[in-house]
N, C-alpha and C positions, 0 to 999 in steps of 0.2 A: 715779541708780543706779550704783554703782561695783562692778564685778565683780572684787573683790579679796579676798585673804585676809590681807593685811599692812597695817600702819600706814604712813602716808606716810614717817615717819622711818626705816623699816626697808627702804626700797627704794632701788635705784640709780636714777640719772636715766633710764636707758633703760627700766627696768621701769615707772617712773612714766609715761613717755611711752606705753608699750604699754597701760597701764591706761586712759589717756585715749582711745586709739584703739579699744580694746575697747568702752568705754562709748559712744563716739560711734557706732560701727558697729552695736551691738546696738539702740540707740535708733532710728537711722534705718531699719535694715532691718525692724524691727518696725513702723514707721510706714508704710513705702512699698514694702517688698519688696526682695529682693536685687538683682534686675536693674535696678530703677529707681534704686537708690542708687549714686552715683558716688564716686570717690576724692576729688574736690574737695569734695563735701559732707561726707565723713567728716573730712577735714582741717580744714574750716571749723568743724564742730561741736566737734572736739577742740581747736581753737585752736592748730593747728600748720601749718607749711608743707606743701604737697603732697609735696615731696621727702622730708619726714620720714616720711610713710606708706611710701614705697618704700624708704627706708633701713631700716625695721624689717620690712617685709613685701614680698615680691617682687611681689605683685599683690593685688587685692581678694579674689580667691578664697582665696589663702593667708592673708590676714588673717582671713577668716571661718572657715577651717579651724582656725586657731590659736585663734580665739575659742571655737569649739566644744570644742576640746581643753582649753582653760583652764577654761571654765565647768563642764564635766562633771567635770573634775579636782577642782574645789572641792566639787562635790556628793559625789563619791566620798570625799573626805577627811572631809566632814561625817558621812557614813554610818559610816565606819570609826571615827571618834572616838566616835560615839554607842554603837556596839557595844563598843568597848574600855572606855569609861567604865562601862557597865553591868556588864561583867565585873569591873572593879576594885572596884566597889561590891558585888559578890557576887550580882548578879542572874542570873536564868536566861535561857535563849535566847528565850523568849517576851518577856521584858522587853527584851531586846536588839532584837528586831524592832519592838517598840512604840517604843523610843527612836529607832530609825532612821526610823520613820514620822514622828515629830515632827521629826526633823532634816531630813527631806525637805520637810516643810511650811514649816519656818523658811526653808530655802533658797529655795523657790518664792515665799514671801511677800517675801523680800528682792530676788529677781531675777525678777520675773514676765515681763518682756520676753524675757529669755534663755530661760526655760522654754518660752514660747510658740514661739520659734524652734526650739528643740531638738526639741520634739514634732512640729512641722511637718516638719522635715528628716528625721525618722525614716521618714516615709511617701514620701519621694522616692527615686528610684533612678537618676537621671541626673546627679547632682552629682559633681564631681571629688573631693570630700572624703568620699564615701560610705564608703570603706574605713576612713578615720580615725574617722568617726562610729560605725561598728560596733565598732571596737576600744575606744573610750572608753566606749561604752554597756555593753559587756561588763565593763569594769573596775568600773563602778558596780554592775551586777547581781551580779558575783562576790562582792562584800562580803556581800550578802544570802545568796548561795548558801553561803558559808562558815559563817554562823550556822546555817542550816538543816541542813547536813551535820553540824555539831557536835551539834545537837539530836537528829538521827537516831542518831548514834553513841552518845550517852549515854542513849538511851531516852526522851528528852523528847518526841520526835516519832515518828510511825509510820514504819516502814521502807518503807511504801508511798508515801511522799511523793515526787513527781516534783520533785526539787530545782531543776533549771534552769527548768522551767515555773512552779513556784510562786514562785521568786525574781522572775522577770520579771513575774508577775501582781501581786506585792506592789508592785514599783516602778511598774508601770503604774497600779495603783489610786491610789497617792499622786499621780502626775502628773495623771491625768484628774480625780480628785476636787478637787485643788487648783485646776486651771484652771477647773473649773465654779464653784468657790467665788469665785475672783477675778473671773470674768466675769458670773456670774448671781446670786451670793449674797454680795456684798461686805459686807453688814451683819453677817455672821457673824464671830466672832473666831477667831483661830488655835486657841485652846483648844477652841472648839465643834467645829471640824472635826476636830481631833485626837481628841477624845472619841468622835465618831461612828466614825471609822476604827478607833480602839482597840477599841471594842465589836465592830466587825465582825471584827477580827483575833482578839480573845479568843473570840468565838463560834465562829469557824472552828477555832481551836486546841482548844477544848473538844469540838468535834465530831470530833476525830481527825486534826489536821494531821500 
């Protein structure tokens, strides 16, 4: 699993090294937890010297904080592109929300270990990177909030919609449903899961979102 948004030929050497470290860290931490994972193990899994880890990141905690920032940044970009693409194609705000649901599922299907870590960290309050996590989480939710606000403004959605809570609920729906899919219903295809969530979304919209 490579937590990347670029092709190898488009990266600098340092960016490529950081990608290796992100990949190694997310895999190891998903397997054995943050506390049990050592910098030596991350370096070995990435195929680099231990000093290379510290050259790129001041500590294991900083590496993990940047991993969260990087991964949620990729998710946010995916959501934004889905909404923008729908707008370019003349779709409405419901279509944009549905496109973002699918984009979220595609991201989780591609990066299940990162998603598992991200959801777990949302429930922790004693981590040094908690403030960073809250910021990047809000950046992702804000993309959904923007679509909802536009829909309220143009009359597509009810003025009674609680935009922040509804946006958070939609993001949470995708995360939880996708993790359940990957953990307990892996025989389902991405299309199956998207169809189920799309029907749920459409039903809620027709009921007066």
